[in-house]
C-alpha positions as CSV (number, residue, x, y, z in Angstrom):
1,M,123.5,101.5,-132.5
2,I,123.8,101.4,-129.5
3,D,124.0,104.3,-126.7
4,L,127.2,104.7,-124.8
5,T,128.1,106.3,-121.6
6,K,130.9,106.8,-120.1
7,E,129.8,104.2,-117.7
8,S,129.1,101.5,-120.8
9,F,131.9,102.4,-122.5
10,Q,134.6,100.6,-121.1
11,E,132.5,96.9,-121.0
12,F,131.9,97.9,-124.9
13,I,135.5,98.1,-126.1
14,S,136.6,95.2,-124.2
15,S,135.0,92.8,-126.7
16,D,137.4,90.6,-127.9
17,S,135.7,90.7,-131.6
18,K,136.3,95.0,-133.1
19,V,133.9,97.5,-132.3
20,L,133.2,101.0,-133.5
21,V,132.5,104.1,-131.8
22,D,131.4,107.1,-133.3
23,F,132.3,109.9,-131.0
24,W,129.3,113.0,-132.1
25,A,127.5,116.0,-130.8
26,T,124.1,116.9,-131.5
27,W,125.0,120.8,-132.4
28,C,127.3,119.2,-134.8
29,G,126.6,118.7,-138.5
30,P,128.9,116.5,-140.0
31,C,128.1,114.1,-137.2
32,Q,124.6,113.8,-137.8
33,M,125.3,113.1,-141.2
34,Q,127.8,109.8,-140.5
35,G,125.3,109.1,-137.6
36,K,122.7,108.8,-140.8
37,M,125.1,107.0,-143.1
38,L,126.0,104.6,-139.9
39,H,122.4,103.8,-139.0
40,Q,121.2,103.1,-142.7
41,A,124.5,100.3,-143.1
42,A,123.5,98.9,-139.8
43,E,120.4,98.4,-141.0
44,E,120.5,97.3,-145.0
45,D,123.6,95.3,-144.3
46,A,123.5,92.7,-141.5
47,A,126.7,91.3,-142.4
48,F,128.6,94.8,-141.4
49,G,129.5,92.6,-139.1
50,A,130.7,94.5,-135.9
51,K,128.8,96.1,-132.9
52,V,128.6,100.1,-133.7
53,G,128.0,102.9,-130.5
54,K,128.0,106.3,-130.3
55,L,129.0,108.6,-127.5
56,N,128.1,111.9,-126.8
57,V,131.6,113.8,-126.4
58,D,129.2,116.3,-124.9
59,D,127.9,113.9,-121.9
60,A,131.4,112.2,-121.8
61,Q,133.7,115.7,-122.2
62,K,136.4,113.7,-120.1
63,L,136.3,110.4,-121.5
64,A,136.5,112.2,-124.7
65,A,139.5,114.3,-123.7
66,D,141.3,111.5,-122.1
67,L,141.0,109.7,-125.5
68,G,142.8,112.5,-127.7
69,I,139.2,113.4,-129.6
70,D,139.7,116.6,-130.5
71,A,137.6,116.8,-134.2
72,I,134.6,115.2,-134.4
73,P,133.1,112.9,-136.0
74,A,136.0,110.6,-134.7
75,L,135.7,107.3,-135.4
76,I,137.4,105.0,-133.4
77,V,137.7,101.0,-134.1
78,F,138.5,99.1,-130.5
79,Q,139.3,95.2,-130.0
80,K,140.0,93.5,-126.5
81,G,140.1,97.4,-125.2
82,K,142.6,99.2,-127.2
83,E,142.3,101.4,-129.9
84,V,143.2,99.8,-133.3
85,T,142.4,102.3,-136.0
86,R,141.0,106.0,-135.6
87,F,139.4,108.6,-138.3
88,V,138.4,111.7,-138.1
89,G,135.4,113.9,-140.6
90,V,132.9,111.6,-142.0
91,Q,133.9,109.0,-143.6
92,D,132.6,106.1,-146.4
93,I,130.8,103.4,-145.0
94,A,133.1,100.9,-147.3
95,K,136.1,102.5,-145.6
96,L,134.9,101.6,-141.9
97,K,133.7,97.8,-143.7
98,A,137.7,97.3,-144.1
99,A,138.3,99.0,-141.3
100,L,136.5,96.1,-139.2
101,E,137.7,93.2,-140.8
């Protein structure tokens, strides 16, 4: 997983292939749980098939607000800079994998 900043975010989501961004915060328990699941899935399954980044909403409040992030964890699949799918709350890895196919 790649730690994103407000400066690196746009370049990351502009990929031709689908990418997943995990919007989280250090104080958010469910975010910590989702982050561990994503990290484990990426380690165990090299075929996870997509770049995964995480963006701390406390460090990028304006960006999160501009994207309409009003609850975390929020997971958004982007392709070519456009939002493809959005999930809110802790998600099953299989569901996220399916969204990235």
